[in-house]
PAFIVEX-782074 format. One line per field, with one value per residue (C-alpha): x, y, z; residue number from 1. Coordinates in Angstrom, 2 decimals. Example, Ala and Ser with C-alpha at 12.3 -4.5 7.8 and 13.67 -1.06 7.14 Angstrom:
2
px (12.30 13.67) .
py (-4.50 -1.06) .
pz (7.80 7.14) .
k (1 2) .
//
This chain:
247
px (-8.20 -5.42 -3.59 -0.40 -0.39 -0.51 2.46 4.59 4.15 6.29 5.15 8.23 8.05 11.33 12.32 8.75 8.37 4.98 3.93 0.30 1.11 2.59 -0.51 -2.78 -0.71 -1.08 -4.84 -5.09 -3.04 -4.99 -8.28 -7.17 -5.71 -1.98 0.48 4.21 5.00 8.64 9.95 13.33 15.20 12.11 12.70 11.63 13.07 10.58 7.97 5.45 5.39 4.47 1.06 -0.10 0.77 -1.12 -4.16 -4.43 -3.83 -7.21 -7.91 -4.69 -2.41 -1.26 0.02 1.71 3.42 4.61 6.14 9.93 12.23 15.68 18.28 18.96 16.87 18.86 17.68 14.04 14.20 16.64 15.21 12.57 12.45 10.21 10.75 8.42 9.25 6.09 6.72 5.10 8.34 10.00 13.75 16.48 17.95 16.65 14.60 12.01 8.73 5.38 1.83 -0.06 -2.30 0.78 2.50 -0.53 -0.50 3.24 2.75 -0.02 2.17 5.10 3.20 1.50 5.00 5.80 8.09 8.59 7.45 8.28 6.28 8.38 7.01 9.29 9.38 6.24 7.89 10.33 9.24 11.79 15.24 17.43 19.52 16.33 15.21 18.59 17.44 14.09 13.35 10.69 9.44 5.65 3.12 -0.58 -2.82 -3.92 -4.75 -1.65 -2.06 -2.07 -0.77 0.07 -1.34 -0.92 1.35 -1.36 -3.80 -1.36 -0.76 -4.51 -5.10 -2.43 -3.64 -7.29 -6.62 -4.22 -6.81 -9.25 -6.76 -5.97 -9.65 -10.48 -7.65 -6.13 -3.22 -5.34 -4.88 -1.87 1.53 3.99 7.75 10.02 11.10 12.71 16.22 15.97 18.63 17.31 18.18 20.63 22.69 22.57 23.72 26.65 27.61 27.50 29.79 32.18 32.03 32.69 35.87 36.88 36.24 38.34 41.10 41.40 41.14 37.77 36.04 37.66 36.47 37.15 34.98 32.61 30.04 26.93 28.55 27.31 23.70 23.63 24.87 22.29 19.53 20.89 21.01 17.62 16.04 17.72 16.11 19.35 19.39 21.63 23.96 24.35 25.33 28.05 29.24 29.38 31.18 33.70 34.40 34.80 37.23 39.37 39.35 40.66 43.39 44.71 45.19) .
py (-3.73 -6.11 -4.53 -6.34 -4.29 -1.03 -2.05 -2.35 1.34 4.14 7.75 9.97 13.76 15.49 18.85 19.82 23.46 23.67 21.62 21.85 19.83 17.06 16.97 16.96 14.17 12.06 12.59 11.66 8.51 7.28 7.95 5.77 3.01 3.72 4.33 4.54 8.28 9.36 12.93 13.64 16.73 18.90 22.65 22.59 19.88 17.67 18.90 16.24 17.71 21.22 22.50 23.18 19.63 18.20 20.40 19.46 15.77 15.83 12.22 10.88 11.83 8.22 8.15 11.51 10.27 7.09 9.01 8.97 11.92 11.59 13.55 10.55 10.13 6.97 5.29 6.05 4.18 1.45 -1.98 -0.61 -2.20 0.61 4.30 6.79 10.49 12.57 15.70 17.32 18.93 17.24 16.63 16.28 13.41 11.28 8.12 6.94 8.92 7.29 8.63 7.86 5.18 3.20 3.84 2.61 -0.66 -1.05 -0.40 -2.99 -5.51 -4.82 -5.18 -8.32 -9.77 -8.52 -5.75 -2.55 0.68 4.30 7.29 10.44 14.00 17.04 20.46 22.56 25.44 23.68 20.05 17.27 18.30 16.25 14.85 13.55 11.93 10.23 7.87 7.15 4.34 6.44 10.01 10.11 12.83 13.17 13.97 17.57 20.80 21.40 25.14 24.77 21.38 22.52 20.57 21.22 18.59 16.96 17.09 15.21 12.67 12.19 11.61 8.89 7.30 7.23 5.72 3.15 2.11 1.74 -0.35 -2.65 -3.06 -3.98 -6.52 -5.21 -7.60 -10.75 -13.05 -11.09 -12.58 -11.08 -11.14 -11.91 -8.53 -9.73 -9.42 -5.83 -3.54 -0.68 2.91 3.38 0.45 1.91 5.30 3.69 1.81 5.05 6.75 3.79 4.24 7.98 7.22 4.55 6.74 9.50 6.97 5.92 9.50 9.12 11.59 14.95 16.08 19.72 19.43 16.47 17.74 15.54 12.12 11.06 12.27 10.33 7.19 7.69 7.88 4.83 2.65 3.93 2.69 -0.69 -1.67 -3.28 -6.46 -7.10 -9.42 -6.76 -4.20 -6.60 -6.98 -3.22 -2.60 -5.25 -3.29 -0.09 -1.86 -2.87 0.73 1.90 -0.75 0.76 4.15) .
pz (100.96 101.98 104.92 103.89 100.69 102.61 104.73 101.62 100.74 102.12 101.75 101.70 102.07 101.18 102.71 103.57 104.63 106.31 109.36 108.24 105.12 107.25 109.44 106.38 104.84 107.97 107.92 104.23 104.68 107.69 105.91 103.01 105.21 104.84 107.65 106.78 106.64 106.43 106.62 105.03 106.18 106.86 107.10 110.76 112.99 114.83 112.37 113.32 116.84 115.69 116.80 113.22 112.17 115.15 114.47 110.79 111.47 113.22 114.27 112.74 115.62 116.00 112.41 112.89 116.04 114.31 111.39 111.15 110.53 108.98 107.03 104.80 101.68 100.91 104.11 103.28 99.97 100.96 100.20 97.81 94.36 93.11 93.97 92.31 92.33 91.93 89.86 86.83 85.64 82.67 82.93 80.33 82.32 85.12 85.55 83.00 83.04 83.84 83.93 87.14 85.60 84.49 87.81 89.74 87.79 88.43 92.16 92.31 90.51 92.82 96.10 94.75 94.59 98.13 96.85 98.84 97.17 98.01 96.76 97.02 97.19 97.01 98.65 98.24 96.37 94.05 93.89 93.55 92.37 90.04 92.91 94.51 91.26 90.90 93.67 92.01 89.56 87.76 87.49 87.79 87.12 87.79 84.84 85.48 83.68 81.49 81.97 85.75 86.90 90.43 93.37 97.06 98.61 100.71 97.77 95.54 98.26 98.78 95.04 95.04 98.28 97.17 93.74 95.20 97.78 94.90 92.91 95.84 96.68 93.10 93.04 89.81 90.17 89.89 86.93 85.71 85.01 87.48 86.92 89.84 91.20 94.40 92.97 91.73 93.21 95.29 94.23 97.09 95.78 92.26 93.58 95.41 92.25 90.24 92.74 92.37 88.59 88.88 90.82 88.31 85.27 86.83 87.55 83.90 82.63 80.93 83.27 83.94 87.41 86.51 83.38 83.87 81.36 81.52 81.64 85.09 84.59 81.32 83.07 85.83 83.22 81.39 84.49 85.70 82.48 82.91 86.28 87.43 89.47 92.47 90.57 87.84 90.50 91.65 88.04 87.45 90.73 89.72 86.53 88.57 90.87 87.90 86.64 90.01 90.00 86.75 88.43) .
k (1 2 3 4 5 6 7 8 9 10 11 12 13 14 15 16 17 18 19 20 21 22 23 24 25 26 27 28 29 30 31 32 33 34 35 36 37 38 39 40 41 42 43 44 45 46 47 48 49 50 51 52 53 54 55 56 57 58 59 60 61 62 63 64 65 66 67 68 69 70 71 72 73 74 75 76 77 78 79 80 81 82 83 84 85 86 87 88 89 90 91 92 93 94 95 96 97 98 99 100 101 102 103 104 105 106 107 108 109 110 111 112 113 114 115 116 117 118 119 120 121 122 123 124 125 126 127 128 129 130 131 132 133 134 135 136 137 138 139 140 141 142 143 144 145 146 147 148 149 150 151 152 153 154 155 156 157 158 159 160 161 162 163 164 165 166 167 168 169 170 171 172 173 174 175 176 177 178 179 180 181 182 183 184 185 186 187 188 189 190 191 192 193 194 195 196 197 198 199 200 201 202 203 204 205 206 207 208 209 210 211 212 213 214 215 216 217 218 219 220 221 222 223 224 225 226 227 228 229 230 231 232 233 234 235 236 237 238 239 240 241 242 243 244 245 246 247) .
//
């Protein structure tokens, strides 16, 4: 497996509750040859330093120690052209859905073109919430028993890590036409543009802040399907600026 591919993947755990899951995640990632583990607003501060995390990391203490902890989800996905939120729950709004087989092919294509990828896993009890998914380019689910699709956090992460290692080792991206993805806007830039639009739409009276209904979630879903490029973000922010000038 090409080590450069593994460096392009970020494994993001959001609001994790149990230190043991963080230790198990570190062990799974090291076993499969990955390294970039990021903890976003865990329920216990300095979670990677907890004794249960260290015990379950087993021989992967170095990966656990190199993990980063932050309160900012946006910073964890900044610069990523592909951000996959792993959840089995269907949503009325949100980013486009993908099964894991399709997502794996898209990941392989992205890293082949030197694009950064983030795989995002939500809290153990609730999974990813809508505000988490708003910063994802796709919602992804693993094919499981429809009557009981629940996986432990570290189990889900291990399934993804193992099958991605397999995909990279097999060279699934060879002899495939790859579009240029280097100019895709990252989700943090899209979120900032949407906030600019919210202000602009309020300024021209199209969005009532006291009764917003579902306008902004619909716009989020629309732009998520569009895979916006950086120049398109600039265009849309220019429109928002003009809306604010009319205030």
